[in-house]
NUKOLMAR-407019 format. One line per 2 residues: number of its first residue (from 1); their letters; for each residue x, y, z of N, C-alpha, C, O. Coordinates in nm, 2 decimals, decimal comma, padded with zeros to 4 digits. Example, Ala and Ser with C-alpha at 12.3 -4.5 7.8 and 13.67 -1.06 7.14 Angstrom:
2
1> AS> 01,32 -00,57 00,78 01,23 -00,45 00,78 01,32 -00,33 00,78 01,42 -00,33 00,85 | 01,28 -00,22 00,71 01,37 -00,11 00,71 01,29 00,00 00,79 01,34 00,11 00,80;
This chain:
165
1> MN> 05,40 03,26 00,56 05,29 03,18 00,54 05,16 03,26 00,51 05,15 03,37 00,58 | 05,07 03,22 00,42 04,95 03,29 00,39 04,84 03,26 00,48 04,78 03,15 00,47;
3> KR> 04,80 03,34 00,58 04,70 03,31 00,67 04,56 03,33 00,61 04,47 03,26 00,66 | 04,54 03,41 00,51 04,41 03,42 00,44 04,37 03,29 00,38 04,25 03,25 00,39;
5> GF> 04,46 03,23 00,31 04,43 03,10 00,25 04,39 02,99 00,35 04,31 02,91 00,32 | 04,46 02,99 00,46 04,43 02,90 00,57 04,29 02,92 00,63 04,22 02,82 00,65;
7> LL> 04,25 03,04 00,65 04,12 03,07 00,70 04,01 03,04 00,60 03,90 03,00 00,64 | 04,04 03,06 00,47 03,94 03,03 00,37 03,91 02,88 00,36 03,80 02,84 00,35;
9> AE> 04,01 02,80 00,37 03,99 02,65 00,37 03,92 02,61 00,50 03,83 02,52 00,49 | 03,95 02,67 00,61 03,88 02,63 00,73 03,73 02,67 00,73 03,65 02,59 00,77;
11> ET> 03,70 02,79 00,68 03,56 02,83 00,67 03,49 02,75 00,56 03,37 02,72 00,58 | 03,55 02,72 00,45 03,49 02,64 00,35 03,45 02,50 00,41 03,34 02,45 00,38;
13> LK> 03,54 02,44 00,48 03,51 02,31 00,55 03,39 02,32 00,64 03,31 02,23 00,64 | 03,38 02,43 00,72 03,27 02,45 00,81 03,14 02,46 00,73 03,04 02,40 00,77;
15> II> 03,14 02,53 00,62 03,02 02,55 00,54 02,98 02,42 00,48 02,86 02,38 00,47 | 03,07 02,34 00,43 03,04 02,21 00,37 02,98 02,12 00,47 02,88 02,05 00,44;
17> LA> 03,04 02,11 00,59 02,98 02,03 00,69 02,84 02,07 00,74 02,76 01,99 00,76 | 02,82 02,20 00,74 02,69 02,26 00,78 02,59 02,22 00,67 02,47 02,18 00,70;
19> VI> 02,62 02,23 00,54 02,53 02,19 00,43 02,50 02,04 00,44 02,38 02,01 00,43 | 02,60 01,96 00,47 02,57 01,81 00,48 02,48 01,79 00,60 02,39 01,71 00,59;
21> AI> 02,50 01,85 00,71 02,42 01,84 00,83 02,27 01,88 00,80 02,18 01,82 00,84 | 02,26 01,99 00,73 02,12 02,04 00,69 02,05 01,93 00,60 01,93 01,91 00,62;
23> FF> 02,12 01,88 00,50 02,06 01,77 00,42 02,02 01,65 00,50 01,91 01,60 00,47 | 02,10 01,61 00,59 02,06 01,50 00,68 01,94 01,53 00,76 01,85 01,44 00,78;
25> LI> 01,93 01,65 00,81 01,81 01,69 00,89 01,69 01,69 00,80 01,58 01,64 00,84 | 01,70 01,75 00,68 01,59 01,75 00,59 01,54 01,60 00,55 01,42 01,57 00,55;
27> YF> 01,64 01,52 00,52 01,61 01,38 00,49 01,53 01,31 00,61 01,43 01,24 00,59 | 01,58 01,33 00,73 01,52 01,28 00,85 01,38 01,33 00,87 01,29 01,25 00,90;
29> LF> 01,36 01,46 00,85 01,22 01,51 00,86 01,13 01,45 00,76 01,01 01,42 00,79 | 01,17 01,44 00,63 01,09 01,38 00,53 01,06 01,24 00,56 00,94 01,19 00,54;
31> AL> 01,16 01,16 00,61 01,14 01,02 00,64 01,03 01,01 00,76 00,95 00,92 00,75 | 01,05 01,09 00,85 00,95 01,09 00,97 00,81 01,12 00,92 00,72 01,06 00,96;
33> YF> 00,80 01,22 00,84 00,67 01,26 00,79 00,60 01,15 00,71 00,49 01,12 00,73 | 00,68 01,09 00,61 00,62 00,99 00,52 00,59 00,86 00,60 00,50 00,79 00,57;
35> SS> 00,67 00,84 00,71 00,64 00,72 00,79 00,51 00,74 00,86 00,43 00,64 00,87 | 00,48 00,86 00,92 00,36 00,88 00,99 00,24 00,88 00,89 00,13 00,83 00,93;
37> VH> 00,26 00,93 00,77 00,15 00,93 00,67 00,12 00,78 00,63 00,00 00,75 00,62 | 00,22 00,70 00,61 00,20 00,56 00,57 00,13 00,49 00,69 00,04 00,41 00,66;
39> AA> 00,17 00,51 00,81 00,10 00,45 00,93 -00,05 00,49 00,93 -00,13 00,40 00,96 | -00,08 00,61 00,91 -00,22 00,65 00,91 -00,30 00,59 00,80 -00,41 00,55 00,82;
41> KL> -00,24 00,58 00,68 -00,31 00,52 00,56 -00,32 00,37 00,59 -00,43 00,31 00,55 | -00,23 00,30 00,65 -00,24 00,16 00,68 -00,35 00,14 00,78 -00,43 00,04 00,76;
43> KQ> -00,37 00,22 00,88 -00,48 00,21 00,97 -00,61 00,23 00,90 -00,70 00,16 00,93 | -00,62 00,33 00,81 -00,74 00,34 00,73 -00,78 00,22 00,65 -00,89 00,17 00,65;
45> AE> -00,68 00,16 00,59 -00,70 00,04 00,51 -00,75 -00,08 00,60 -00,84 -00,15 00,56 | -00,69 -00,09 00,71 -00,73 -00,20 00,80 -00,88 -00,18 00,85 -00,95 -00,27 00,86;
47> EV> -00,91 -00,05 00,87 -01,05 -00,02 00,92 -01,15 -00,06 00,81 -01,26 -00,11 00,83 | -01,12 -00,02 00,68 -01,21 -00,05 00,57 -01,22 -00,20 00,55 -01,33 -00,25 00,52;
49> LK> -01,11 -00,27 00,56 -01,11 -00,41 00,53 -01,15 -00,50 00,65 -01,23 -00,60 00,62 | -01,11 -00,47 00,77 -01,13 -00,57 00,88 -01,20 -00,52 01,00 -01,26 -00,61 01,07;
51> IP> -01,20 -00,40 01,04 -01,24 -00,35 01,17 -01,39 -00,31 01,16 -01,43 -00,22 01,08 | -01,48 -00,38 01,24 -01,62 -00,34 01,24 -01,65 -00,20 01,27 -01,56 -00,14 01,33;
53> PE> -01,76 -00,14 01,25 -01,89 -00,21 01,23 -01,92 -00,24 01,08 -02,00 -00,33 01,06 | -01,87 -00,17 00,98 -01,91 -00,20 00,84 -01,78 -00,22 00,76 -01,71 -00,12 00,72;
55> TI> -01,75 -00,34 00,73 -01,62 -00,37 00,66 -01,65 -00,44 00,53 -01,76 -00,49 00,50 | -01,55 -00,45 00,45 -01,56 -00,53 00,32 -01,58 -00,68 00,36 -01,65 -00,75 00,30;
57> GM> -01,51 -00,73 00,46 -01,52 -00,87 00,51 -01,66 -00,90 00,55 -01,71 -01,01 00,52 | -01,73 -00,81 00,62 -01,87 -00,83 00,66 -01,96 -00,83 00,54 -02,06 -00,90 00,53;
59> AI> -01,93 -00,74 00,44 -02,02 -00,74 00,32 -02,00 -00,87 00,24 -02,10 -00,92 00,19 | -01,88 -00,92 00,24 -01,86 -01,05 00,17 -01,94 -01,16 00,24 -02,00 -01,24 00,17;
61> DR> -01,93 -01,16 00,37 -02,01 -01,26 00,44 -02,16 -01,25 00,42 -02,23 -01,35 00,40 | -02,21 -01,13 00,41 -02,36 -01,11 00,38 -02,39 -01,16 00,24 -02,49 -01,23 00,23;
63> VR> -02,31 -01,13 00,15 -02,33 -01,18 00,01 -02,33 -01,33 00,00 -02,41 -01,39 -00,07 | -02,23 -01,39 00,08 -02,22 -01,54 00,08 -02,35 -01,60 00,14 -02,40 -01,70 00,08;
65> TT> -02,41 -01,54 00,24 -02,52 -01,60 00,31 -02,65 -01,57 00,23 -02,74 -01,66 00,22 | -02,67 -01,45 00,19 -02,79 -01,41 00,12 -02,79 -01,43 -00,03 -02,90 -01,46 -00,09;
67> GI> -02,68 -01,43 -00,09 -02,67 -01,44 -00,24 -02,71 -01,31 -00,31 -02,71 -01,31 -00,43 | -02,74 -01,21 -00,24 -02,77 -01,08 -00,30 -02,65 -00,99 -00,32 -02,57 -00,97 -00,22;
69> SE> -02,63 -00,94 -00,44 -02,52 -00,86 -00,47 -02,52 -00,73 -00,38 -02,63 -00,68 -00,35 | -02,40 -00,68 -00,35 -02,40 -00,56 -00,27 -02,28 -00,47 -00,31 -02,17 -00,52 -00,33;
71> PK> -02,31 -00,34 -00,33 -02,19 -00,25 -00,35 -02,13 -00,21 -00,22 -02,20 -00,19 -00,12 | -02,00 -00,20 -00,21 -01,93 -00,16 -00,09 -01,84 -00,05 -00,12 -01,74 -00,06 -00,20;
73> PV> -01,87 00,07 -00,07 -01,78 00,19 -00,09 -01,65 00,17 -00,02 -01,65 00,12 00,10 | -01,54 00,22 -00,08 -01,41 00,22 -00,02 -01,36 00,36 -00,02 -01,31 00,41 -00,13;
75> PA> -01,38 00,44 00,08 -01,35 00,58 00,08 -01,20 00,61 00,11 -01,15 00,72 00,06 | -01,12 00,52 00,17 -00,99 00,56 00,21 -00,90 00,43 00,21 -00,96 00,32 00,22;
77> PT> -00,78 00,44 00,20 -00,69 00,56 00,19 -00,67 00,60 00,04 -00,64 00,51 -00,04 | -00,68 00,72 00,02 -00,67 00,77 -00,12 -00,53 00,75 -00,17 -00,43 00,76 -00,10;
79> GW> -00,52 00,71 -00,30 -00,39 00,69 -00,36 -00,35 00,55 -00,35 -00,25 00,51 -00,42 | -00,41 00,47 -00,27 -00,38 00,33 -00,25 -00,46 00,24 -00,35 -00,55 00,30 -00,41;
81> YV> -00,44 00,11 -00,36 -00,52 00,03 -00,45 -00,58 -00,09 -00,37 -00,53 -00,13 -00,27 | -00,68 -00,14 -00,43 -00,74 -00,27 -00,39 -00,70 -00,37 -00,49 -00,73 -00,36 -00,61;
83> FG> -00,64 -00,48 -00,44 -00,59 -00,59 -00,52 -00,66 -00,72 -00,48 -00,68 -00,74 -00,36 | -00,69 -00,80 -00,58 -00,74 -00,93 -00,55 -00,64 -01,03 -00,61 -00,61 -01,03 -00,73;
85> FV> -00,59 -01,12 -00,52 -00,49 -01,22 -00,56 -00,56 -01,35 -00,57 -00,60 -01,41 -00,47 | -00,57 -01,41 -00,69 -00,63 -01,54 -00,71 -00,54 -01,64 -00,76 -00,53 -01,75 -00,71;
87> SG> -00,46 -01,61 -00,86 -00,37 -01,70 -00,92 -00,23 -01,65 -00,91 -00,21 -01,53 -00,90 | -00,13 -01,74 -00,93 00,01 -01,69 -00,92 00,06 -01,67 -00,78 00,01 -01,73 -00,69;
89> IK> 00,16 -01,58 -00,77 00,21 -01,56 -00,64 00,12 -01,47 -00,55 00,05 -01,38 -00,61 | 00,12 -01,49 -00,42 00,03 -01,42 -00,33 00,11 -01,37 -00,21 00,22 -01,43 -00,18;
91> PN> 00,07 -01,26 -00,15 00,14 -01,21 -00,03 00,15 -01,32 00,08 00,06 -01,41 00,09 | 00,25 -01,31 00,16 00,27 -01,41 00,27 00,15 -01,41 00,37 00,12 -01,51 00,42;
93> SC> 00,10 -01,29 00,39 -00,01 -01,28 00,48 -00,14 -01,35 00,44 -00,23 -01,37 00,52 | -00,14 -01,39 00,31 -00,26 -01,47 00,26 -00,24 -01,62 00,28 -00,34 -01,69 00,26;
95> AG> -00,13 -01,66 00,32 -00,10 -01,80 00,35 -00,13 -01,89 00,23 -00,18 -02,00 00,24 | -00,10 -01,84 00,11 -00,13 -01,92 -00,01 -00,27 -01,93 -00,06 -00,30 -02,00 -00,16;
97> KN> -00,36 -01,86 00,01 -00,50 -01,86 -00,03 -00,54 -01,74 -00,11 -00,46 -01,64 -00,11 | -00,65 -01,74 -00,17 -00,70 -01,62 -00,24 -00,73 -01,51 -00,14 -00,78 -01,54 -00,03;
99> CL> -00,70 -01,39 -00,17 -00,72 -01,28 -00,08 -00,74 -01,15 -00,15 -00,71 -01,13 -00,27 | -00,79 -01,05 -00,07 -00,81 -00,92 -00,11 -00,72 -00,83 -00,03 -00,72 -00,84 00,10;
101> CI> -00,64 -00,74 -00,09 -00,55 -00,66 -00,02 -00,57 -00,51 -00,05 -00,61 -00,48 -00,16 | -00,53 -00,42 00,04 -00,53 -00,28 00,02 -00,38 -00,24 00,05 -00,34 -00,25 00,16;
103> CE> -00,32 -00,18 -00,05 -00,18 -00,14 -00,04 -00,14 -00,04 -00,15 -00,23 -00,01 -00,23 | -00,02 00,02 -00,14 00,02 00,11 -00,24 00,06 00,03 -00,37 00,10 -00,09 -00,36;
105> NV> 00,05 00,09 -00,48 00,09 00,04 -00,61 00,24 00,06 -00,62 00,29 00,16 -00,58 | 00,31 -00,04 -00,68 00,46 -00,02 -00,70 00,48 00,05 -00,83 00,40 00,05 -00,92;
107> WK> 00,60 00,11 -00,84 00,64 00,18 -00,96 00,66 00,08 -01,07 00,70 -00,03 -01,05 | 00,62 00,11 -01,19 00,64 00,02 -01,31 00,78 00,00 -01,33 00,82 -00,12 -01,35;
109> LN> 00,86 00,10 -01,33 01,01 00,09 -01,35 01,08 00,13 -01,22 01,08 00,24 -01,18 | 01,13 00,03 -01,15 01,20 00,06 -01,03 01,35 00,03 -01,05 01,39 -00,09 -01,05;
111> PV> 01,44 00,13 -01,06 01,58 00,10 -01,08 01,65 00,03 -00,97 01,75 -00,03 -00,99 | 01,59 00,04 -00,84 01,65 -00,03 -00,73 01,63 -00,18 -00,73 01,72 -00,26 -00,70;
113> KF> 01,51 -00,22 -00,77 01,48 -00,36 -00,78 01,45 -00,41 -00,92 01,34 -00,47 -00,94 | 01,54 -00,39 -01,01 01,52 -00,42 -01,15 01,52 -00,57 -01,17 01,47 -00,61 -01,28;
115> WK> 01,57 -00,65 -01,08 01,58 -00,79 -01,10 01,45 -00,86 -01,07 01,43 -00,98 -01,10 | 01,35 -00,79 -01,00 01,22 -00,85 -00,97 01,12 -00,80 -01,06 01,13 -00,69 -01,11;
117> GE> 01,03 -00,89 -01,10 00,92 -00,85 -01,18 00,82 -00,76 -01,11 00,81 -00,76 -00,99 | 00,73 -00,69 -01,19 00,63 -00,60 -01,13 00,54 -00,68 -01,04 00,50 -00,63 -00,93;
119> DE> 00,49 -00,79 -01,08 00,40 -00,87 -01,00 00,46 -00,92 -00,87 00,39 -00,91 -00,76 | 00,58 -00,96 -00,87 00,65 -01,00 -00,75 00,67 -00,89 -00,65 00,66 -00,90 -00,53;
121> RQ> 00,71 -00,77 -00,71 00,72 -00,65 -00,62 00,59 -00,61 -00,56 00,59 -00,56 -00,45 | 00,48 -00,62 -00,64 00,35 -00,58 -00,59 00,31 -00,67 -00,47 00,25 -00,63 -00,37;
123> VQ> 00,33 -00,80 -00,49 00,29 -00,90 -00,39 00,37 -00,87 -00,26 00,32 -00,88 -00,15 | 00,50 -00,84 -00,28 00,58 -00,81 -00,16 00,54 -00,68 -00,09 00,53 -00,67 00,03;
125> EC> 00,50 -00,58 -00,17 00,45 -00,45 -00,11 00,32 -00,47 -00,03 00,31 -00,42 00,08 | 00,23 -00,55 -00,09 00,10 -00,58 -00,02 00,13 -00,66 00,11 00,06 -00,64 00,21;
127> GD> 00,22 -00,76 00,10 00,25 -00,84 00,22 00,32 -00,76 00,33 00,29 -00,79 00,45 | 00,41 -00,68 00,29 00,50 -00,61 00,39 00,43 -00,48 00,44 00,44 -00,45 00,56;
129> KG> 00,37 -00,40 00,35 00,33 -00,26 00,39 00,18 -00,24 00,36 00,14 -00,13 00,35 | 00,10 -00,35 00,35 -00,04 -00,33 00,33 -00,12 -00,42 00,43 -00,06 -00,47 00,52;
131> TC> -00,24 -00,44 00,40 -00,33 -00,52 00,48 -00,41 -00,61 00,39 -00,46 -00,57 00,29 | -00,43 -00,74 00,43 -00,49 -00,84 00,34 -00,60 -00,91 00,42 -00,60 -00,93 00,54;
133> LI> -00,70 -00,95 00,35 -00,82 -01,03 00,40 -00,83 -01,15 00,32 -00,84 -01,15 00,20 | -00,82 -01,27 00,38 -00,83 -01,40 00,31 -00,98 -01,42 00,27 -01,07 -01,42 00,35;
135> VE> -01,00 -01,44 00,14 -01,13 -01,47 00,08 -01,11 -01,60 00,00 -01,08 -01,59 -00,12 | -01,12 -01,71 00,06 -01,08 -01,84 00,00 -01,16 -01,86 -00,13 -01,11 -01,92 -00,23;
137> DL> -01,29 -01,82 -00,14 -01,37 -01,85 -00,26 -01,37 -01,73 -00,35 -01,46 -01,72 -00,44 | -01,27 -01,64 -00,35 -01,26 -01,53 -00,44 -01,23 -01,58 -00,58 -01,14 -01,66 -00,60;
139> KN> -01,31 -01,54 -00,68 -01,30 -01,60 -00,81 -01,22 -01,52 -00,91 -01,18 -01,57 -01,02 | -01,20 -01,39 -00,89 -01,14 -01,30 -00,99 -01,03 -01,21 -00,93 -01,04 -01,17 -00,81;
141> SL> -00,93 -01,19 -01,01 -00,83 -01,09 -00,97 -00,88 -00,95 -01,00 -00,96 -00,93 -01,09 | -00,83 -00,85 -00,93 -00,87 -00,71 -00,96 -00,76 -00,62 -00,91 -00,68 -00,65 -00,83;
143> EK> -00,77 -00,50 -00,97 -00,68 -00,39 -00,93 -00,76 -00,26 -00,95 -00,79 -00,22 -01,06 | -00,79 -00,19 -00,84 -00,87 -00,07 -00,85 -00,80 00,04 -00,76 -00,77 00,01 -00,65;
145> EI> -00,79 00,16 -00,81 -00,73 00,27 -00,73 -00,84 00,33 -00,65 -00,95 00,36 -00,69 | -00,80 00,36 -00,53 -00,89 00,44 -00,44 -00,85 00,59 -00,46 -00,75 00,63 -00,40;
147> GT> -00,93 00,66 -00,53 -00,90 00,79 -00,57 -00,97 00,89 -00,47 -01,01 00,85 -00,36 | -00,97 01,02 -00,51 -01,03 01,12 -00,42 -01,18 01,10 -00,41 -01,24 01,13 -00,31;
149> NT> -01,24 01,04 -00,52 -01,38 01,00 -00,51 -01,39 00,86 -00,46 -01,30 00,78 -00,50 | -01,48 00,83 -00,38 -01,50 00,70 -00,32 -01,52 00,60 -00,43 -01,61 00,62 -00,51;
151> IS> -01,45 00,49 -00,43 -01,48 00,38 -00,53 -01,58 00,29 -00,46 -01,59 00,29 -00,34 | -01,64 00,21 -00,55 -01,73 00,11 -00,50 -01,70 -00,02 -00,55 -01,68 -00,04 -00,67;
153> LD> -01,69 -00,12 -00,46 -01,66 -00,26 -00,51 -01,80 -00,33 -00,52 -01,87 -00,33 -00,42 | -01,82 -00,39 -00,63 -01,95 -00,46 -00,65 -01,92 -00,61 -00,61 -01,84 -00,68 -00,68;
155> IK> -01,98 -00,66 -00,50 -01,96 -00,79 -00,45 -02,08 -00,87 -00,49 -02,19 -00,84 -00,45 | -02,05 -00,99 -00,55 -02,16 -01,07 -00,59 -02,12 -01,22 -00,58 -02,00 -01,25 -00,59;
157> KS> -02,22 -01,31 -00,56 -02,20 -01,45 -00,55 -02,21 -01,51 -00,69 -02,31 -01,48 -00,76 | -02,12 -01,59 -00,73 -02,13 -01,66 -00,86 -02,06 -01,79 -00,86 -01,94 -01,80 -00,82;
159> DG> -02,13 -01,89 -00,90 -02,07 -02,03 -00,92 -02,00 -02,08 -00,79 -01,89 -02,13 -00,79 | -02,07 -02,06 -00,67 -02,01 -02,11 -00,55 -01,90 -02,02 -00,49 -01,83 -02,07 -00,40;
161> GI> -01,88 -01,91 -00,55 -01,77 -01,82 -00,50 -01,81 -01,68 -00,50 -01,92 -01,64 -00,53 | -01,71 -01,59 -00,47 -01,74 -01,45 -00,46 -01,66 -01,38 -00,57 -01,55 -01,41 -00,60;
163> EI> -01,73 -01,29 -00,64 -01,67 -01,21 -00,75 -01,68 -01,07 -00,71 -01,78 -01,02 -00,66 | -01,57 -01,00 -00,72 -01,56 -00,86 -00,68 -01,51 -00,78 -00,80 -01,41 -00,81 -00,86;
165> R> -01,59 -00,68 -00,84 -01,56 -00,59 -00,95 -01,55 -00,45 -00,91 -01,53 -00,36 -00,99;
């Protein structure tokens, strides 16, 4: 019997198992990293949208009461988007009402979810992995990217509602 061939197969199997284990470890580390990054960005989005002292919600309330237009800077989370949902399908967290959400943008072509339209995937992304603020009198839809430079939302009162550009 050839003992060299037997040792070669045994060592090859050990190497293959070691490579598979290394790939699983790398995958786990990447998943852990991106999970913590997403959690941090979600916290930033909630702070900008809902947590005082100076939020988009408070700016909208001031514009409602005073009628004076107000720019509101949105510094974070970079790479995410501000969406206004007025017509069509809306995230579950909006309870069927008009709302303003901060979440990630979905890929235009997603091979995993090819049976869903882009709008439906975006609504699901904002509902599941974003944060939303109900603005019942929101008059317009919008989509703005929060880039490395702070964007500014122009909030104004028009025809009994709120318009954000």
